[in-house]
C-alpha positions in Angstrom: 120.9 332.7 195.9 121.4 336.0 197.6 123.9 336.1 200.4 122.7 336.7 203.9 122.9 340.3 205.3 121.1 343.6 205.2 121.4 344.1 201.4 120.3 342.2 198.3 123.1 342.5 195.8 122.1 343.0 192.2 125.3 343.3 190.2 129.0 344.1 190.4 130.1 347.6 189.4 133.8 347.0 189.4 136.8 345.9 191.4 140.4 346.2 192.4 143.1 343.9 193.6 141.8 344.2 197.2 138.0 344.1 196.8 134.9 344.7 194.7 132.2 347.3 194.4 128.6 346.1 194.2 125.2 347.6 193.5 122.6 346.5 196.1 119.2 347.3 197.4 118.6 347.8 201.2 115.6 346.6 203.2 113.6 349.8 202.3 114.1 349.4 198.5 116.8 352.1 198.2 119.7 351.7 195.9 123.2 351.7 197.5 126.7 350.8 196.4 128.7 348.6 198.7 132.5 348.4 198.9 133.6 345.0 200.1 137.2 344.2 201.1 138.2 340.7 200.3 138.6 338.5 203.4 142.1 337.5 202.5 143.1 341.1 202.1 141.4 342.1 205.5 143.5 339.3 207.1 146.7 341.0 205.8 148.4 343.4 208.3 147.2 346.9 208.0 144.5 346.6 205.4 141.4 346.5 207.6 142.6 349.5 209.5 143.4 351.4 206.3 140.0 350.5 204.8 138.2 351.9 207.9 140.4 354.9 208.2 139.9 356.0 204.7 136.2 355.5 204.9 135.9 357.6 208.1 138.2 360.4 206.8 136.2 360.8 203.7 133.0 360.8 205.6 134.3 363.6 207.9 135.8 365.8 205.1 134.4 369.2 204.5 131.6 369.7 201.9 131.6 369.3 198.9 134.3 366.6 199.3 132.6 364.8 202.0 131.5 361.1 201.2 129.2 360.1 204.1 128.4 356.5 204.2 125.1 355.1 205.5 126.1 351.8 207.2 129.4 349.8 207.7 130.8 346.8 209.3 134.6 347.1 209.7 134.7 344.0 212.0 133.2 341.6 209.5 135.4 338.9 207.9 135.0 340.8 204.7 134.7 344.5 205.9 132.2 346.6 203.9 130.9 350.1 203.6 127.5 351.0 202.0 126.9 354.4 200.3 123.5 355.9 199.4 122.9 356.4 195.6 122.7 360.1 196.2 126.4 360.5 196.9 127.3 358.9 193.5 129.7 356.0 193.0 130.8 355.9 196.7 132.2 352.4 196.6 134.4 353.3 193.7 135.6 356.4 195.3 136.7 354.6 198.4 138.8 352.1 196.5 140.4 354.9 194.6 141.1 356.7 197.8 142.9 353.6 199.0 145.5 354.1 196.3 144.7 350.9 194.4 143.8 350.4 190.8 140.0 350.2 190.2 138.5 349.0 186.9 134.7 349.2 186.2 133.1 345.9 185.2 132.5 345.4 181.4 129.3 346.6 180.1 128.2 343.2 178.9 130.0 341.0 181.4 128.8 337.3 181.5 127.2 336.1 184.6 129.3 336.3 187.6 129.6 332.9 189.2 130.0 334.0 192.8 128.0 336.2 195.1 129.8 338.8 197.1 131.2 337.9 200.5 128.3 337.7 203.0 127.7 340.9 204.9 127.7 340.0 208.6 125.7 341.4 211.4 123.2 344.2 211.6 124.5 347.4 210.0 125.8 349.9 212.5 124.6 353.4 211.7 127.4 355.8 211.6 127.1 358.9 209.4 123.5 359.7 209.3 120.2 358.3 208.0 119.7 357.4 204.4 117.4 359.8 202.6 114.2 358.3 201.2 114.5 357.1 197.6 111.4 356.1 195.8 111.7 353.1 193.6 114.8 352.3 191.7 116.1 355.5 190.1 118.2 355.5 187.0 121.8 355.9 188.3 124.2 356.1 185.4 127.3 355.1 187.4 125.4 352.0 188.7 124.8 350.6 185.2 128.3 349.6 184.1 127.4 346.0 184.0 124.6 343.5 183.7 122.8 342.0 186.8 124.8 339.2 188.4 123.5 335.8 187.9 122.4 333.9 191.0 124.7 331.0 189.9 127.1 329.9 192.7 130.6 331.1 192.4 133.8 329.2 192.1 136.4 331.9 192.3 137.9 332.9 195.6 139.2 336.4 196.4 142.8 337.0 195.6 145.2 337.0 198.5 147.2 340.1 199.3 150.6 339.8 200.9 151.5 343.4 201.5 150.1 346.1 203.6 148.5 349.1 202.0 150.7 351.8 200.6 150.1 355.5 200.3 147.7 356.6 197.7 150.4 358.6 196.1 152.9 355.8 196.0 154.0 354.1 192.8 154.4 350.7 194.2 151.9 347.9 193.7 150.1 347.3 196.9 148.9 343.7 196.2 151.0 340.8 195.2 150.0 338.4 192.5 147.7 335.5 193.4 148.8 331.9 192.9 147.9 330.3 189.6 144.4 328.7 189.6 143.8 325.0 189.7 144.0 323.7 186.1 140.7 321.8 186.7 137.8 323.8 185.4 135.4 324.7 188.3 131.9 323.2 188.0 128.6 325.0 188.9 126.2 323.7 191.5 124.0 322.1 188.8 126.9 320.2 187.4 127.4 322.2 184.2 130.6 324.1 183.4 130.8 327.7 184.7 131.1 330.3 182.0 134.5 332.2 182.2 134.8 335.7 180.9 137.3 336.1 178.1 139.2 338.6 180.2 138.9 339.0 183.9 140.3 342.5 184.8 140.3 341.6 188.5 142.3 338.3 188.2 145.9 338.3 189.3 148.6 337.6 186.6 149.9 334.0 186.5 153.2 333.6 188.2 156.0 332.1 186.1 158.7 330.0 187.6 162.0 331.8 187.6 165.4 331.1 189.1 166.0 332.5 192.5 168.1 335.6 192.6 169.2 338.2 195.1 166.3 340.3 196.4 166.0 343.7 194.7 167.2 346.7 196.7 164.3 348.8 197.7 166.1 352.1 198.4 163.5 354.0 196.5 160.7 352.6 198.5 162.4 353.4 201.8 162.9 357.0 200.7 159.3 357.3 199.6 158.0 356.0 202.9 160.3 358.2 204.8 159.1 361.2 202.8 155.5 360.1 203.4 156.0 360.1 207.2 157.7 363.5 207.1 154.9 365.1 205.2 152.4 363.5 207.5 154.2 364.9 210.6 154.6 368.4 209.1 151.0 368.5 207.9 149.7 367.2 211.3 151.8 369.8 213.1 150.4 372.7 211.0 146.8 371.4 211.3 147.1 371.0 215.1 148.6 374.5 215.4 145.8 376.0 213.2 143.0 374.3 215.2 144.3 375.2 218.6 145.4 378.8 217.7 142.1 379.6 215.9 140.1 379.0 219.0 139.7 380.7 222.4 142.3 378.5 224.0 139.7 376.1 225.2 139.6 372.8 223.2 136.2 372.3 221.6 134.8 368.9 222.4 131.9 366.8 221.3 129.4 366.1 224.0 129.5 362.7 225.6 126.7 360.3 226.4 127.1 361.1 230.1 126.4 364.7 229.3 122.7 365.0 229.9 122.9 368.8 229.8 123.8 368.7 226.1 123.8 372.5 225.4 125.9 374.5 227.8 124.3 377.8 227.4 120.8 377.5 226.1 118.3 377.0 228.9 115.6 375.2 227.0 113.7 372.0 227.7 112.7 370.4 224.4 110.9 367.5 226.2 113.2 364.9 224.6 117.0 364.8 224.5 118.0 362.6 221.5 121.7 362.7 222.4 120.8 361.1 225.8 118.3 358.6 224.4 120.7 357.1 221.7 124.3 356.8 220.8 125.8 360.1 219.8 125.7 360.8 216.1 123.9 357.6 215.5 121.1 357.0 213.0 118.8 356.5 216.1 119.7 360.0 217.5 119.1 361.6 214.2 115.7 359.9 213.7 114.6 361.0 217.2 115.9 364.5 216.5 113.9 364.6 213.3 110.6 363.5 214.8 110.6 364.7 218.3 109.8 368.4 217.7 106.4 367.4 216.3 105.3 365.7 219.5 102.2 367.1 221.3 101.0 366.5 224.8 97.2 366.5 224.5 94.8 367.2 227.4 91.0 367.1 227.2 89.1 368.7 230.1 85.5 367.7 230.7 83.2 369.9 232.9 79.6 369.1 233.7 77.1 367.7 236.2 76.1 364.2 237.3 72.4 363.6 237.2 70.0 360.9 238.0 68.6 359.5 234.8 65.0 359.3 236.0 64.6 362.5 238.0 67.5 364.6 236.6 68.5 365.4 240.2 72.1 366.4 240.7 74.3 364.1 242.7 76.3 367.1 243.6 75.5 370.8 243.2 79.0 371.8 242.2 80.2 370.9 238.6 82.5 368.0 238.2 85.8 368.4 236.2 88.1 365.6 235.0 90.8 365.3 232.4 92.0 362.8 229.8 95.6 363.0 228.7 97.4 361.4 225.8 100.0 362.1 223.1 99.8 363.3 219.5 101.9 364.8 216.7 101.8 367.6 214.3 100.9 366.3 210.8 100.7 369.7 209.1 102.6 372.9 210.0 99.4 374.9 210.1 98.5 373.2 213.4 96.7 369.9 212.5 97.5 367.1 214.9 96.8 363.4 214.8 96.1 361.7 218.1 94.1 358.9 219.7 90.3 359.0 219.0 89.0 357.7 222.3 91.3 360.2 224.1 89.7 363.4 222.7 86.3 362.1 221.7 85.4 359.2 224.0 82.1 357.3 224.1 79.3 358.4 226.6 80.1 355.5 228.8 83.8 356.4 229.1 82.9 360.1 229.8 80.4 359.1 232.5 82.9 356.7 234.1 85.4 359.5 234.3 82.9 361.9 235.8 81.8 359.4 238.5 85.3 358.5 239.3 86.2 362.3 239.8 83.1 362.8 241.9 84.1 359.8 244.1 87.5 361.2 244.6 86.0 364.6 245.7 83.9 362.7 248.2 87.0 360.9 249.5 88.8 364.3 250.0 85.7 365.4 251.9 85.8 362.3 254.1 82.4 361.2 252.8 83.7 358.2 251.1 86.6 355.8 251.7 89.3 355.4 249.0 88.6 351.7 248.7 85.0 352.4 247.9 85.7 354.5 244.8 85.5 351.6 242.2 82.3 350.3 243.8 80.7 353.8 243.9 81.4 354.3 240.1 80.1 350.8 239.0 77.0 351.1 241.0 75.9 354.5 239.4 76.9 353.7 235.7 73.4 352.6 234.8 71.4 355.1 236.9 73.2 358.4 236.1 74.3 360.6 233.1 76.8 363.4 232.6 75.4 366.6 231.2 76.0 370.4 230.9 74.5 373.1 233.0 71.1 372.0 231.8 69.8 368.5 231.6 69.4 368.8 227.9 72.9 370.2 227.2 76.2 368.4 226.7 79.1 368.9 229.1 81.8 371.4 228.3 84.8 370.0 226.5 88.1 371.8 226.0 91.2 370.5 224.3 94.7 371.9 224.7 98.0 370.9 223.3 101.5 371.5 224.5 104.8 370.9 222.7 108.2 370.1 224.3 108.0 369.5 228.1 104.4 369.9 229.3 102.4 370.2 232.6 98.9 369.0 233.4 96.1 371.4 234.1 97.5 374.2 232.0 95.0 376.2 230.0 96.9 379.3 229.1 100.3 379.7 227.3 102.2 377.5 226.4 99.1 375.4 226.1 97.4 375.9 222.7 93.5 375.5 222.4 92.2 373.1 219.8 89.1 371.5 218.4 88.3 368.1 217.0 88.0 368.2 213.2 87.2 364.5 212.5 87.5 361.2 214.4 87.4 357.5 213.7 85.6 355.0 215.8 87.3 352.1 217.5 86.4 349.8 214.6 87.6 352.3 212.0 91.0 352.8 213.7 90.5 355.0 216.7 92.1 358.1 215.4 91.2 361.8 215.7 92.3 364.9 213.8 92.7 368.0 216.0 93.3 371.6 214.8 95.3 373.6 217.2 95.0 377.5 217.1 98.6 378.1 216.2 100.6 377.9 213.0 104.3 377.3 212.1 104.4 374.2 214.4 107.1 371.6 213.6 105.6 368.8 211.7 106.5 365.2 211.2 106.6 363.3 207.8 104.4 360.2 207.2 105.9 357.3 205.3 102.9 356.0 203.3 105.1 353.3 201.5 106.3 351.8 204.7 106.4 348.0 204.8 106.0 346.6 208.4 106.3 343.0 209.1 107.2 340.8 212.0 110.7 341.6 213.5 110.7 345.1 211.8 112.7 347.4 214.1 111.0 350.7 215.0 111.4 353.6 217.4 108.4 354.7 219.5 107.8 358.1 221.1 105.1 359.2 223.5 104.6 361.4 226.5 105.1 360.0 230.0 105.7 361.2 233.6 107.2 359.9 236.8 105.3 362.4 239.0 103.0 360.9 241.6 100.6 363.8 241.7 98.3 363.7 238.6 97.0 367.3 238.7 100.3 369.2 238.2 102.5 366.4 236.8 105.2 367.2 234.3 105.3 365.2 231.1 108.2 364.7 228.8 108.7 362.7 225.6 109.9 359.1 226.1 111.5 356.9 223.4 112.3 353.3 223.1 113.5 350.9 220.3 111.0 348.1 219.7 110.3 345.4 217.1 107.1 344.3 215.5 105.8 341.0 217.0 102.9 340.3 214.6 99.9 341.7 212.7 96.5 341.7 214.5 94.4 339.5 212.1 91.2 340.6 214.1 91.8 344.3 213.4 89.9 345.8 210.6 92.8 348.2 209.9 95.6 345.5 210.1 97.1 347.0 213.1 100.3 345.4 214.4 101.7 344.7 217.8 105.1 345.7 219.2 107.4 344.2 221.8 107.6 347.2 224.3 105.5 350.2 225.5 106.4 353.5 227.1 103.5 354.0 229.5 99.9 355.0 230.0 100.0 358.5 228.3 101.8 357.3 225.2 98.4 356.6 223.4 98.5 358.8 220.3 102.3 358.5 220.2 104.1 357.5 217.1 106.2 354.7 215.7 108.9 355.9 213.4 111.3 354.4 210.9 115.2 355.0 210.8 114.7 358.2 208.9 112.3 359.7 211.5 109.2 359.3 209.4 105.9 358.2 211.0 104.8 354.6 210.2 102.1 354.2 212.9 100.2 355.6 215.9 100.2 354.0 219.3 97.0 352.6 220.8 96.1 350.5 223.8 95.9 346.7 223.1 92.5 345.7 224.7 93.5 342.0 224.3 96.3 342.4 226.8 95.5 342.1 230.5 97.3 345.3 231.2 95.9 347.1 228.2 99.4 348.4 227.4 99.9 350.8 224.4 101.4 348.1 222.3 99.0 348.2 219.3 100.0 350.4 216.4 97.5 351.8 213.9 99.2 351.8 210.5 100.0 354.9 208.5 97.4 353.9 205.8 94.6 354.6 208.3 96.1 358.1 209.1 96.3 359.0 205.4 92.7 357.9 205.0 91.5 360.1 207.8 93.5 363.1 206.4 92.1 362.5 202.9 88.5 362.5 204.3 89.2 365.7 206.1 91.0 367.4 203.2 94.2 367.9 205.1 97.6 367.1 203.7 100.7 365.9 205.6 103.1 368.7 204.6 106.3 370.2 206.1 106.6 374.0 206.5 109.6 376.1 205.5 111.0 375.8 209.0 110.7 372.0 208.9 112.7 371.8 205.7 115.3 374.3 207.2 115.5 372.3 210.4 116.2 369.0 208.5 118.9 370.7 206.5 120.4 372.0 209.8 120.4 368.4 211.1 122.1 367.4 207.9 124.9 369.9 208.4 125.2 369.2 212.1 125.6 365.4 211.7 128.0 366.0 208.8 130.2 368.0 211.1 129.5 371.4 209.4 128.8 373.3 212.6 128.9 376.8 211.2 126.2 375.9 208.5 124.1 374.1 211.1 124.2 377.2 213.4 123.0 379.5 210.6 120.1 377.1 209.6 119.0 376.5 213.2 118.9 380.3 213.7 116.5 380.5 210.7 114.4 377.7 212.3 114.1 379.6 215.6 113.1 382.7 213.8 110.3 381.0 211.8 109.2 378.4 214.4 110.2 379.5 217.9 108.4 376.5 219.5 111.0 374.1 218.0 113.2 374.0 221.1 115.3 371.1 219.7 116.6 373.5 217.0 117.9 375.7 219.7 119.5 372.8 221.6 121.3 371.6 218.5 122.3 375.1 217.6 124.0 375.4 221.0 125.5 371.9 220.6 127.0 373.0 217.2 128.5 376.1 219.0 129.9 373.9 221.7 131.4 371.7 219.1 133.5 374.4 217.6 131.1 376.4 215.3 131.5 379.6 217.2 128.7 382.0 218.4 128.7 384.0 215.3 128.0 381.1 213.1 131.6 380.6 212.0 134.8 379.4 213.5 137.9 381.4 214.1 140.1 378.5 212.9 140.9 378.3 209.1 138.5 376.1 207.2 141.4 373.9 205.9 142.7 373.2 209.5 140.6 370.1 210.3 140.8 368.5 206.8 144.5 368.9 206.9 144.8 367.4 210.3 142.5 364.4 209.3 144.5 363.8 206.1 147.8 364.0 207.8 146.6 361.4 210.4 145.5 359.1 207.5 148.8 359.4 205.7 150.7 358.8 208.9 148.8 355.6 209.5 149.3 354.4 205.8 153.0 355.3 206.0 153.5 353.3 209.3 151.6 350.3 207.8 153.7 350.4 204.7 156.9 350.7 206.8 155.9 347.7 208.8 155.0 345.7 205.7 158.4 346.5 204.1 160.3 345.4 207.2 158.5 342.0 207.3 158.9 341.6 203.5 162.7 342.2 203.8 162.9 339.7 206.6 161.0 337.2 204.6 163.4 337.6 201.6 166.5 337.3 203.8 165.0 334.0 205.2 
């Protein structure tokens, strides 16, 4: 039986006196390694803090020595850290960095009788979003042992009585565990549990010896004192290099309260991920990845309302009205996916819009009361039609798309004209493919293998406004975390419903996964009284429309460069991020988030020229010194308590 938690553990990779390394599979089917600190060890003074401190310091190290983890829970009874398969044997590296012995599991180990400690809680994203991994790749370092049997376990983790020591120390950091109960443990089925001929992780059996005077630990005291001295000197040198290398002003990360994230770049990207989510979280990164592709779509209809029988005009002047919604760039050459009924509505919807616009004109001319508008529209739906300049022609339709922050009724730059390539009816999925007359637009990536089921967490994005005036309203991208509440069994495309919405104009907006990939398109739920945009058309319907139109979901060179810039930024490599964001701006100037994150990298210490004046070794030295100082203090405290216990 698998333990509860966000991972399905497959087999044990190895272990140490303080914990074990496991191979596991996350909810998206990706392979990870998980370092789990034993609960008894975590309860000992200093071990939980050292475990978290080493994990964070490795994650913040400069490339190529950085070891970013995907998720972690340091507050669990058995603290754990999960590493993507792409960084190699991350769990093993963490234990070795703790300064404890680590031994890989035997290649032909018999079934392990205990599942790992349960991983508690929802994983807290810390150092970036896991990259997509298709299937279960062959990972040599993850194949040191056979899959673990689902048989229940009988062995408990070995207690540790001493605090962690320096990785460089020669002393053993964990004391021996008490001897096991002579009785052989039994499995859940009643049969005997198979015991390996040699358990490399079992503590040696204590032997009864006569009491003697406690050994003098002068060497240990000297080692700890030297450790603290080295930490102090290293920290001082690192701090001096950091402060002396700058301009005298300390570089600081932006805070959640700082809505003006970049300090020098006056751009409005339409969405500020750093203000919508926790800083440097997986949610911020997912929003930053997908947001540049968002498109504000406006369709402008111009024509004449005529009597069906006589073709007489209800008004000599033409009638103009707009329909507004959201969309996203699916191909860098300018192809956009959006809501079908927004850009290519049925004749009844077009006529209702034209009659409503005409009624509002009559209200402004004092020929009709505002309360009479709905009745005026309903009364003429069956007796009129909406045409072009001639009774036999169609009304004029113009489509425009705007990226980043947008304004209504804009038909020149930055609005980009577009045309409908292909559309699906309501029954087929209510989607439309539009081609904008501009290339090198930032595109989003579809996730065709996404598995969406009830309670699946997603992020939704779509345009919205708080302006009361419709004509010249300003629209920006809104986002919100949601969960799937169920699948619409009556929908021919297996659409699903979500728990929240972000407003009227979010139709054609997107639902994204934790990696910022699109898994669905927002549509209005006609079964709800408020018709809120809580229905999501699945990604399979999008790929079907693209295939029929001969269009591929593809990222451009600027998109790839932008994502690598985000990789560098969220890894703390500001100088690399600045260089890559500069390349994005050159190739795709409309991606204003690249400019915003470039400025954020500058403000975080990267320097205007793409490099920092401080030495490259300054920050790693400062971080390492801090970690060594913490370990030294923990070891010192442990030795003091150990000496008091011996004296007692």
